[in-house]
N, C-alpha and C positions, 0 to 999 in steps of 0.2 A: 448532786448525789453521785457517788462513784459506784459503778455496777460492774460486776465481773461475770463473764459467761464463757463456758467451754465452747470452742469452735472447731469446725472441720475445715479442710482446705478449700471447700467450695463456699464457705461463709455461712453454713448452717450450724445450728446448735448441735454440738457433740453430745450424744446421750450419756456419755461416761464422764461425769464430773470428776471423780477421784482418780480416774485413769485417763484423763484428757492429755493429749500431747501439746495442745495449744490453747491458750486462754486469751480472751479480749478483756481489757479493762477500759471501761467507757465512763466519761463524765457526761452527766445529763443535767441540763439547766433549762428550766421552763419548758419541759417536754421535748427538748431537742438534744440530740447527741452533739456535744461540742468538742469531744476528744475521743479517739478510738485508737488504742494501742494494742497490738497483738504481741504476745510473749510465748515463746516456746518454753514450756515448763517441764516437759518430759515425764509427767506423772504416769504416763502409760508404762514406762520402763521402771520408774522408781517405786511404784505402788507396792511391789512385792519384795523390795529390798528392805529387810528389817520388819519390825512390828507395825501393826496398824497405828499404834500410838505415835510412832516415829513419823509415819506418813502424815498423820493428822497434824502433827507439829510443823512439818514442812509446809503444808497447805496454809495453816494458820499464820506462819511467818510471812508467806507470800502476801496473804490478804492484808495483814497489818502493814507491811512495807508499802503496799499500793494504796493504802487508805480506803479500802473497799468498805462500803456500807451495806450493800445488798448483793446477794448471789442469785443469779438466774440460772436455772438448770432444768434438765428434764427429770432427773432422779438423783437422789443422794441416799446413801445408807444411813441407818439409824445412828451409828456412831458419829458420822459427820454432821447429822442434824443436831445432835447434842453439843458438838464442838461449836457449831455456828451460833447456837442459842447462848452458849456460855460467853461467846465473844460479842453477844448482843447485835448480831448482824441480821439483816432481813434475808429471807429466803423465799424465792418464788419458784415453785416447781411446775412441771408440766410443759416447759418451754420446748418448742420444736420449730423446725423450719428456719427461716432467715434469722440469724443471730442479732442483727441490728434491729430488726422489727421486734424481737423478743425483749431487747433492752429498752427500746422506746415505749413498749407497752407498760413497762414498770412505772414510767413517769406519767402515764395518762390516767 
């Protein structure tokens, strides 16, 4: 399973999914994280450039390119929820604390 989570510099879950500066893309197999890649996406700066539809398209493109199956986040807006549902991606909300632990919890 490929899971995506917004992260802060200290390795904790960034509470701002759509405005995250950095994202981790993890592969989880048999409950263990087997790959952890961190990507500077710059959504914190890009969020307000153009319409929300344009930003959602940017996020969707990233998720598709990475092969993401599930998003782990603290909170996402209603529009983003609809977009993720349309993409048939899993969404786990309420994540906080250590980002790796939040991703591992999805697989348990």
